Structures are given as structure tokens and as C-alpha cells.
Biopython code that builds the backbone (N, CA, C, O; Angstrom):
import numpy as np
from Bio.PDB.StructureBuilder import StructureBuilder

atoms = [
    (1, "MET", "N", (-13.624, 15.218, 16.927)),
    (1, "MET", "CA", (-13.041, 15.242, 18.294)),
    (1, "MET", "C", (-14.131, 14.832, 19.166)),
    (1, "MET", "O", (-15.206, 15.398, 18.968)),
    (2, "PHE", "N", (-14.066, 13.887, 20.170)),
    (2, "PHE", "CA", (-14.845, 13.620, 21.077)),
    (2, "PHE", "C", (-14.425, 14.088, 22.412)),
    (2, "PHE", "O", (-13.236, 14.163, 22.724)),
    (3, "VAL", "N", (-15.444, 14.420, 23.241)),
    (3, "VAL", "CA", (-15.184, 14.864, 24.560)),
    (3, "VAL", "C", (-15.896, 13.899, 25.547)),
    (3, "VAL", "O", (-17.063, 13.524, 25.441)),
    (4, "LYS", "N", (-15.013, 13.551, 26.526)),
    (4, "LYS", "CA", (-15.696, 12.680, 27.633)),
    (4, "LYS", "C", (-15.587, 13.329, 28.900)),
    (4, "LYS", "O", (-14.554, 13.867, 29.299)),
    (5, "LEU", "N", (-16.850, 13.263, 29.637)),
    (5, "LEU", "CA", (-16.870, 13.942, 30.869)),
    (5, "LEU", "C", (-17.075, 12.860, 31.903)),
    (5, "LEU", "O", (-18.017, 12.074, 31.800)),
    (6, "VAL", "N", (-16.027, 12.796, 33.107)),
    (6, "VAL", "CA", (-16.018, 11.861, 34.014)),
    (6, "VAL", "C", (-16.486, 12.472, 35.395)),
    (6, "VAL", "O", (-15.756, 13.192, 36.075)),
    (7, "LYS", "N", (-17.663, 12.147, 35.713)),
    (7, "LYS", "CA", (-18.286, 12.524, 37.082)),
    (7, "LYS", "C", (-17.639, 11.980, 38.232)),
    (7, "LYS", "O", (-17.864, 10.808, 38.532)),
    (8, "ASP", "N", (-16.805, 12.732, 38.964)),
    (8, "ASP", "CA", (-16.161, 12.036, 40.140)),
    (8, "ASP", "C", (-16.175, 13.265, 41.315)),
    (8, "ASP", "O", (-16.989, 14.185, 41.239)),
    (9, "ASN", "N", (-15.265, 13.176, 42.312)),
    (9, "ASN", "CA", (-15.366, 14.110, 43.284)),
    (9, "ASN", "C", (-15.309, 15.408, 42.435)),
    (9, "ASN", "O", (-16.273, 16.169, 42.510)),
    (10, "ALA", "N", (-14.276, 15.721, 41.644)),
    (10, "ALA", "CA", (-14.020, 16.841, 41.043)),
    (10, "ALA", "C", (-14.292, 16.514, 39.348)),
    (10, "ALA", "O", (-13.439, 15.915, 38.694)),
    (11, "PRO", "N", (-15.401, 16.920, 38.829)),
    (11, "PRO", "CA", (-15.813, 16.471, 37.527)),
    (11, "PRO", "C", (-14.576, 16.904, 36.683)),
    (11, "PRO", "O", (-14.033, 17.990, 36.886)),
    (12, "ARG", "N", (-14.123, 15.990, 35.686)),
    (12, "ARG", "CA", (-13.046, 16.253, 34.696)),
    (12, "ARG", "C", (-13.582, 15.738, 33.291)),
    (12, "ARG", "O", (-14.636, 15.119, 33.144)),
    (13, "TYR", "N", (-12.790, 16.050, 32.389)),
    (13, "TYR", "CA", (-12.993, 15.824, 30.948)),
    (13, "TYR", "C", (-11.708, 15.467, 30.256)),
    (13, "TYR", "O", (-10.629, 15.857, 30.704)),
    (14, "GLY", "N", (-11.801, 14.744, 29.188)),
    (14, "GLY", "CA", (-10.687, 14.396, 28.234)),
    (14, "GLY", "C", (-11.183, 14.455, 26.847)),
    (14, "GLY", "O", (-12.377, 14.378, 26.560)),
    (15, "THR", "N", (-10.355, 14.575, 26.115)),
    (15, "THR", "CA", (-10.676, 14.852, 24.464)),
    (15, "THR", "C", (-9.733, 13.645, 23.906)),
    (15, "THR", "O", (-8.733, 13.136, 24.412)),
    (16, "SER", "N", (-10.366, 13.387, 22.760)),
    (16, "SER", "CA", (-9.751, 12.300, 21.836)),
    (16, "SER", "C", (-8.924, 13.046, 20.923)),
    (16, "SER", "O", (-8.916, 14.276, 20.971)),
    (17, "ASN", "N", (-8.172, 12.352, 20.028)),
    (17, "ASN", "CA", (-7.239, 12.733, 19.048)),
    (17, "ASN", "C", (-8.171, 13.300, 18.151)),
    (17, "ASN", "O", (-9.355, 12.996, 18.296)),
    (18, "ILE", "N", (-7.783, 14.197, 17.103)),
    (18, "ILE", "CA", (-8.673, 14.667, 16.106)),
    (18, "ILE", "C", (-8.172, 13.736, 15.100)),
    (18, "ILE", "O", (-6.987, 13.489, 14.877)),
    (19, "PHE", "N", (-9.236, 13.224, 14.492)),
    (19, "PHE", "CA", (-9.019, 12.247, 13.390)),
    (19, "PHE", "C", (-9.291, 12.960, 12.040)),
    (19, "PHE", "O", (-10.296, 13.633, 11.808)),
    (20, "ASP", "N", (-8.337, 12.743, 11.233)),
    (20, "ASP", "CA", (-8.307, 13.499, 9.893)),
    (20, "ASP", "C", (-7.602, 12.503, 8.846)),
    (20, "ASP", "O", (-6.721, 11.694, 9.140)),
    (21, "VAL", "N", (-8.103, 12.692, 7.681)),
    (21, "VAL", "CA", (-7.579, 12.004, 6.516)),
    (21, "VAL", "C", (-6.047, 12.306, 6.391)),
    (21, "VAL", "O", (-5.180, 11.458, 6.179)),
    (22, "ARG", "N", (-5.839, 13.746, 6.569)),
    (22, "ARG", "CA", (-4.474, 14.149, 6.267)),
    (22, "ARG", "C", (-3.559, 13.971, 7.427)),
    (22, "ARG", "O", (-2.438, 14.479, 7.411)),
    (23, "ASN", "N", (-4.033, 13.204, 8.526)),
    (23, "ASN", "CA", (-3.176, 13.008, 9.681)),
    (23, "ASN", "C", (-2.049, 11.921, 9.158)),
    (23, "ASN", "O", (-2.313, 10.871, 8.572)),
    (24, "LEU", "N", (-0.922, 12.336, 9.450)),
    (24, "LEU", "CA", (0.187, 11.277, 9.083)),
    (24, "LEU", "C", (0.214, 9.824, 9.765)),
    (24, "LEU", "O", (0.941, 8.962, 9.271)),
    (25, "GLY", "N", (-0.476, 9.576, 10.762)),
    (25, "GLY", "CA", (-0.610, 8.460, 11.347)),
    (25, "GLY", "C", (-1.753, 7.612, 10.689)),
    (25, "GLY", "O", (-1.958, 6.425, 10.943)),
    (26, "ASN", "N", (-2.482, 8.394, 9.796)),
    (26, "ASN", "CA", (-3.810, 7.752, 9.265)),
    (26, "ASN", "C", (-4.497, 6.679, 10.081)),
    (26, "ASN", "O", (-4.396, 5.468, 9.884)),
    (27, "GLN", "N", (-5.304, 7.358, 11.148)),
    (27, "GLN", "CA", (-6.152, 6.275, 11.893)),
    (27, "GLN", "C", (-7.327, 6.340, 11.265)),
    (27, "GLN", "O", (-8.319, 6.188, 11.979)),
    (28, "LEU", "N", (-7.500, 6.539, 10.036)),
    (28, "LEU", "CA", (-8.810, 6.195, 9.397)),
    (28, "LEU", "C", (-9.559, 4.837, 9.577)),
    (28, "LEU", "O", (-10.764, 4.701, 9.788)),
    (29, "TYR", "N", (-8.518, 3.758, 9.443)),
    (29, "TYR", "CA", (-8.987, 2.372, 9.664)),
    (29, "TYR", "C", (-9.543, 2.252, 11.334)),
    (29, "TYR", "O", (-10.445, 1.524, 11.749)),
    (30, "ASP", "N", (-8.822, 3.066, 11.997)),
    (30, "ASP", "CA", (-9.710, 3.000, 13.368)),
    (30, "ASP", "C", (-10.968, 3.486, 13.677)),
    (30, "ASP", "O", (-11.835, 2.965, 14.378)),
    (31, "VAL", "N", (-10.980, 4.643, 13.023)),
    (31, "VAL", "CA", (-12.394, 5.257, 12.922)),
    (31, "VAL", "C", (-13.348, 4.421, 12.176)),
    (31, "VAL", "O", (-14.468, 4.276, 12.665)),
    (32, "LEU", "N", (-13.063, 3.857, 11.071)),
    (32, "LEU", "CA", (-13.931, 3.031, 10.324)),
    (32, "LEU", "C", (-14.479, 1.701, 11.282)),
    (32, "LEU", "O", (-15.607, 1.228, 11.417)),
    (33, "ARG", "N", (-13.429, 1.402, 11.755)),
    (33, "ARG", "CA", (-13.650, -0.038, 12.626)),
    (33, "ARG", "C", (-14.529, 0.390, 13.889)),
    (33, "ARG", "O", (-15.178, -0.490, 14.454)),
    (34, "ILE", "N", (-14.577, 1.686, 14.349)),
    (34, "ILE", "CA", (-15.364, 2.127, 15.467)),
    (34, "ILE", "C", (-16.898, 2.393, 14.874)),
    (34, "ILE", "O", (-17.875, 1.926, 15.459)),
    (35, "LEU", "N", (-17.003, 3.072, 13.832)),
    (35, "LEU", "CA", (-18.218, 3.195, 13.208)),
    (35, "LEU", "C", (-18.775, 2.252, 12.704)),
    (35, "LEU", "O", (-19.987, 2.420, 12.564)),
    (36, "LYS", "N", (-18.301, 1.124, 12.300)),
    (36, "LYS", "CA", (-18.841, -0.183, 12.013)),
    (36, "LYS", "C", (-19.427, -0.865, 13.232)),
    (36, "LYS", "O", (-20.538, -1.395, 13.206)),
    (37, "ARG", "N", (-18.578, -0.831, 14.396)),
    (37, "ARG", "CA", (-19.173, -1.413, 15.656)),
    (37, "ARG", "C", (-20.166, -0.607, 16.136)),
    (37, "ARG", "O", (-21.002, -1.216, 16.805)),
    (38, "LEU", "N", (-20.362, 0.684, 15.998)),
    (38, "LEU", "CA", (-21.530, 1.555, 16.517)),
    (38, "LEU", "C", (-22.693, 1.021, 15.646)),
    (38, "LEU", "O", (-23.779, 0.808, 16.185)),
    (39, "SER", "N", (-22.525, 0.808, 14.396)),
    (39, "SER", "CA", (-23.702, 0.508, 13.562)),
    (39, "SER", "C", (-24.461, -0.764, 13.814)),
    (39, "SER", "O", (-25.609, -1.007, 13.442)),
    (40, "GLN", "N", (-23.638, -1.556, 14.511)),
    (40, "GLN", "CA", (-23.959, -3.055, 14.844)),
    (40, "GLN", "C", (-24.791, -2.971, 16.002)),
    (40, "GLN", "O", (-25.584, -3.895, 16.181)),
    (41, "LEU", "N", (-24.747, -1.874, 16.954)),
    (41, "LEU", "CA", (-25.476, -1.922, 18.124)),
    (41, "LEU", "C", (-26.858, -1.761, 17.888)),
    (41, "LEU", "O", (-27.219, -1.232, 16.837)),
    (42, "ASP", "N", (-27.805, -2.207, 18.854)),
    (42, "ASP", "CA", (-29.276, -2.426, 18.645)),
    (42, "ASP", "C", (-29.624, -1.266, 19.670)),
    (42, "ASP", "O", (-30.798, -0.985, 19.908)),
]
sb = StructureBuilder()
sb.init_structure("model")
sb.init_model(0)
sb.init_chain("A")
sb.init_seg("    ")
for serial, (resi, resn, name, xyz) in enumerate(atoms, 1):
    if name == "N":
        sb.init_residue(resn, " ", resi, " ")
    sb.init_atom(name, np.array(xyz, "f"), 0.0, 1.0, " ", f" {name:<3s}", serial, name[0])
structure = sb.get_structure()
């Protein structure tokens, strides 16, 4: 799970979906794509 803080007049935060192999939607490929993209950043 990822948490994102948005600094605004009133600070607020949002959470991401919980990525799990057992998730029926199986978003594993989305996670792998994001990790691959992050590994390519310098």
C-alpha cells in the first residue's frame, strides 16, 4: 500500500489499492510495469 500526502490549505492524504497476488483482479502486471519503470529512472 502506498500513501500520498497532498499539501494544500488543508493537508490530506490518499491510499492506493492493496496489491496482492491473491487479489481477484490480479493487478500484478500493473505492479511489475511500475517497478520496471522505476528501475529505469536515474
